[in-house]
Structure formats: structure tokens, C-alpha cells
N, C-alpha and C positions, 0 to 999 in steps of 0.2 A: 719404175722408180725404185723399187726395192733392190733391184740388181745394181743400180747406180750407187745407192747408199752402201750396199755391201762392198762394192769395189772401193769406194772412198774409205770405208772403215778399215779395209785391209791394207790399202796402198798409201793412203794419206791420213793416218789416224790423228795427226796433230794440227790439222788445218784450223784456222780461226772461223771461217765461214764457207759454206757452199752456196753459190748463187745459181738458182735454177731459172733458166730463161728459155722461152720459146724461140724458134729459129727465125721468126719475123720481127723480133724485138731488138731495138737499138739500145745499147748499154753505154751510159756516160761513165767511163772508167774513172774520171776524176772524182765523181761522187761516190763510186764504189770504194775508193781509197778513204774518203771522208767517213763513210759509213763504218768501215772496218776499224778505223782508228777510234771512232766514237764508242763502239759497242763491243769490241772484242773482249773487254773485261767485264762489263756490266750486263752483257746480253746472254750470259750462259743459260743453257736449257730454255732457249727462246727461238722463235722464228718470226720473221718480219715481212710484212707485205701491205696490200691495200684491200679494203673491203669493197663490196659492190655498191654500197650506199653513197660513195663519194660523188658529189656533184648533184645529188638529189635532195628533195626536202627531207626534214628530220624524220618524218614518219615512214620514209621509204627504207625498209630495213634490208640488211645484207642477206639474212638467212630466210630463204623462201621455202625451205623444206623440200622433201622428195616429190617429184611429179608422179601422180597416180594415173593420169590419162594414158591410154594405150598409144604411145608413140615411141620414138627412138630414145627419149629421155626418161622413159618410165622406170620407176623403182617400185617393185612390188612390196606388199606388206610383209611377205616372207623375207625379203632381202633387207628391209629396214622398217620395222613396225612402228617407229615413232613419227610424229608429225613435223619435227624440225631436226636439223643437223646441229652438231656442235659448231661453234663459231669457226669460219674458215676463210682463207685468203683466196682471192681470185687468181687464176692460174698463170697468166703470162709471165710473171716474175715474182719470186720470193727468195728470201735469204734465210738459211738455216745455220744457226750457230753450230760450230763443230762439236760441241758437247752434247748436242741434241741427236746426233746421227745414230749412235748405238741404242739409246732408248727408243727411237722411232723404229729401228730394225726389229727390236724385241717385240714391240707392239704389233708390227706387221705380221709376225710369225703366227699370231693367235687371233688375227682380225680378218674376217671375210672381206674380200675385195669389193669395193664399190667402183663402178666404171668411171667415175668422175674424179680425176686426180686431185683437184683442189679440195673437194669434200673429203676424200679418203686420207690423203697425206696430211694436209694442214688442219683438218677438222677432226675426223674420227680417230686416227692414229695418234695425233698430237695430244688429244685429250686423254686417251688411254695411257700414253707415255708420261703424262704430267708436264708436257712442254707448254710454255706460255706462248700464246699467239698474240702478236702485237700489230696494230694497224696504224698506218700513217695518219697524222693529224696536222692541222695547221696549213701553212702556205707551201710547204714542201711535201713531196710524196715519193715513195719508192717507185711508183708507176703512174704515169700521166693519165688523167681522166678526161681530157678534152683536147681538141686540136690546137696546135700553135705553130707559128712560123718565124718567131723571133728568137735569135740566138740567146738573148738574155733570159728568156723564159726557160730555155733548156737547163739553166743552172739549178732550177727548182726540182728537177727530177733525176732519179737514178736510171730510169729506163722508160721507153715508150714504144708502142707499136709503130711500124714504119708508115702506116696509113694516117697516123695522127700528126705527123710532121714531115715536111719536105726537106728539112735540113740534112745536109750531107755530113759525112764523117770529116771531110776537109773543113767545112764551115765551123763545126764544133771545135776542131783542133785549132783553127785560127782564132777562135774566141779566147781560148785559154793561153795561146802563145802571144796574144797581143797583136796579131797580124790583121785583125778586122778593125774597121772604123767604129764599130759599135761601142758606146759608152755604157757599161753595165756596172759602174761603181765597184771597180776592182773584181773582175771575174774570178781571180784566184783566191779570193777571201774564203774562209771556211764557211761551209753550208751545214746547218744543223738539221738533221732529220728527227722529227719528234713522233712519238708513237703513244697509243693508248690501247688498253685491252678491251674497251667497250666498242664493239663494231657498229652499234646502232646510233652512236652519237655523231651528229653532223658538225663540222665537215670531216 
């Protein structure tokens, strides 16, 4: 991730946002445009995503802390001596405001690597860099948290794993072009993505 951020800083220093997406994630480009338009001015020195607790009861928190049992997820006390991590975004998709890239790079240069990208980039390094981490709240979300198969439901999300929805790119395109028979109360109307800084607050 540090290599990507360094390349972006050198070659695209004036971008509004960097959208980081896993290769098995579908991106609703219509909502990406809405997101950029809404937050390119007010989202400076911030990153946006979804917390683990979305869809769980209020006492089910995002930050489980490092695993100490000897398995492939183990983080030793020497590697991270604290019981919790800084607030972090789950990894399939998150957006970094362009103003956050250089501070994140500076933090990475002096921060030992954690093997988990979400913890390291959106938690440890963002806290060190003074980057505000914001989590989706309300009925819309940067990343879908449950399965769906209705085109109208797709309007609520910026991205989702391909196993969460069978909808094709053509179906999503038809929704926005008006070629579908689905009545979604004006599918091209603006969608507002809301965020909060408290990851443990449900929903």
C-alpha cells in the first residue's frame, strides 16, 4: 500500500480521492461520483469506510484488538503491546481524501508494518498522521453489509462483494439509464452518504 500511495503522490498529486477496492468488489460508479461531489471540499485529511459492527447489536464493537493465540492471525506483544487497535476501516473498500496521502506516507516511514492492511493503514498510520477516520452511518453505506438482489437496494451502496449480490453490471446500468421496469423513485436522484467518527455506535 505504501508503494501505491507513493506512486499516487508523485504522479497524481492533485487528486480529490483515492478509492481502494479489492479485486472481487463491485463498484457503483454513480455513487462514487456522488461521494466525490459531496466530500471533496469538506473531507480534507479524512478517510471513509465501514466498520465491522454494522449489522450487529450495539455491544458488538468493531475493534477486537490483536489476536494473541498462536495461529496465522497472531500478533505478538513485541509487535503490538496494546490490547486494542486504533479505530480502523474493514478492508474491502475505503476512500482516502487526496490531502491525506502525503501525511499517511510520512507516518508509514516511521511505523513498523502490521500484516493487516486495514489495521495498519486505516488505523495505526492514520492515527499517527492525524487523519480523521469516518464510518458509514444510516441507511446508506460505502460498503454493503448484507446480501441483496434488488436493483433499488443497490442505490444505497458505493460497493459490495460479488458474493453479496447476483446483480450484473448490465442490470445496474439499466437501473440508472431507465431501461429497467423497476420503480425506484427516481434512481438518478442524489444519494447522501453519512458518516460518523464513533465506530462502536449502531448502525
